[in-house]
Legacy VTK file of the C-alpha trace (Angstrom):
# vtk DataFile Version 3.0
C-alpha trace
ASCII
DATASET POLYDATA
POINTS 112 float
-10.794 6.454 -6.554
-13.089 9.173 -5.271
-12.459 10.183 -1.685
-15.294 10.119 0.803
-16.956 13.314 1.925
-17.205 11.709 5.366
-14.291 11.311 7.751
-13.643 7.982 9.436
-14.952 9.441 12.692
-18.199 10.515 11.026
-18.599 7.069 9.475
-18.200 5.390 12.869
-20.803 7.751 14.330
-23.259 6.889 11.538
-22.639 3.164 12.107
-23.246 3.618 15.831
-26.578 5.314 15.037
-27.591 2.240 13.042
-26.887 -0.037 16.014
-29.701 1.567 17.990
-32.867 -0.521 17.909
-35.206 2.351 16.967
-33.211 3.338 13.868
-33.658 1.722 10.482
-30.730 1.535 8.089
-32.696 2.997 5.189
-33.747 6.011 7.299
-30.158 6.640 8.400
-28.964 6.364 4.819
-31.554 8.887 3.642
-30.692 11.235 6.522
-27.006 11.280 5.603
-27.460 11.105 1.826
-25.719 7.764 1.273
-26.775 4.546 -0.404
-27.315 1.302 1.452
-24.432 -0.175 -0.542
-22.130 2.518 0.828
-23.440 1.829 4.316
-22.716 -1.895 3.906
-19.196 -1.158 2.658
-18.614 1.115 5.662
-19.921 -1.574 7.996
-17.463 -4.095 6.569
-14.551 -1.661 6.831
-15.321 0.099 10.131
-17.810 -2.183 11.882
-17.092 -2.561 15.592
-14.410 0.151 15.653
-14.323 3.092 17.985
-13.366 6.605 16.920
-9.876 6.243 18.439
-9.339 2.976 16.561
-10.254 4.618 13.256
-7.796 7.412 13.967
-5.087 4.833 14.671
-6.010 2.959 11.470
-5.666 6.186 9.499
-2.224 6.833 11.026
-1.074 3.292 10.232
-2.285 3.550 6.629
-0.418 6.843 6.242
2.782 5.354 7.666
2.408 2.261 5.477
2.135 4.460 2.382
5.264 6.381 3.453
7.218 3.152 3.987
6.130 1.778 0.608
7.294 5.003 -1.042
10.675 4.762 0.752
11.084 1.151 -0.338
10.322 2.046 -3.953
12.933 4.826 -3.813
15.545 2.412 -2.417
14.807 -0.148 -5.124
15.318 2.540 -7.767
18.583 3.592 -6.131
19.847 -0.008 -6.092
18.964 -0.443 -9.757
20.752 2.796 -10.631
23.820 1.688 -8.656
23.846 -1.675 -10.452
23.733 0.091 -13.817
26.506 2.465 -12.826
28.609 -0.382 -11.507
28.132 -2.381 -14.692
29.227 0.610 -16.799
32.288 1.299 -14.620
33.493 -2.281 -14.716
33.562 -2.307 -18.490
33.969 -5.908 -19.646
32.534 -7.364 -16.437
28.852 -8.176 -16.220
26.663 -8.010 -13.145
24.896 -11.359 -12.926
22.736 -12.414 -9.969
24.919 -10.543 -7.465
28.220 -12.001 -8.746
30.822 -10.719 -11.165
31.482 -12.832 -14.197
34.496 -12.030 -16.308
33.447 -12.354 -19.923
36.944 -13.416 -20.957
36.999 -16.238 -18.384
33.823 -17.845 -19.697
35.383 -18.711 -23.046
38.647 -19.934 -21.540
36.894 -22.221 -19.053
34.765 -23.895 -21.691
37.725 -24.512 -24.007
39.982 -25.768 -21.199
37.480 -28.365 -20.004
LINES 1 113
112 0 1 2 3 4 5 6 7 8 9 10 11 12 13 14 15 16 17 18 19 20 21 22 23 24 25 26 27 28 29 30 31 32 33 34 35 36 37 38 39 40 41 42 43 44 45 46 47 48 49 50 51 52 53 54 55 56 57 58 59 60 61 62 63 64 65 66 67 68 69 70 71 72 73 74 75 76 77 78 79 80 81 82 83 84 85 86 87 88 89 90 91 92 93 94 95 96 97 98 99 100 101 102 103 104 105 106 107 108 109 110 111
């Protein structure tokens, strides 16, 4: 997705200009070189926010992305450990968090 040429702070300033009674939305859009659709999207995303709130939102989004990346790395590490464990155990299979001896399966079914 294409990144905006406007920062969140600039967007909030433009939205605040539109809240003034003497300003029309179409004139503000022309002045800043944006479409009314873009303005509407900004209003939905940033409407009613202050500049400090947008900065905090940006920080939270950045931290959320970092945490998602860390979680993905941990999931990959767990999968790699499961594979390694399955290879090291030889005839044992990793099944839903429990070990199942392949030799025991046949003996149980014949004994019953």
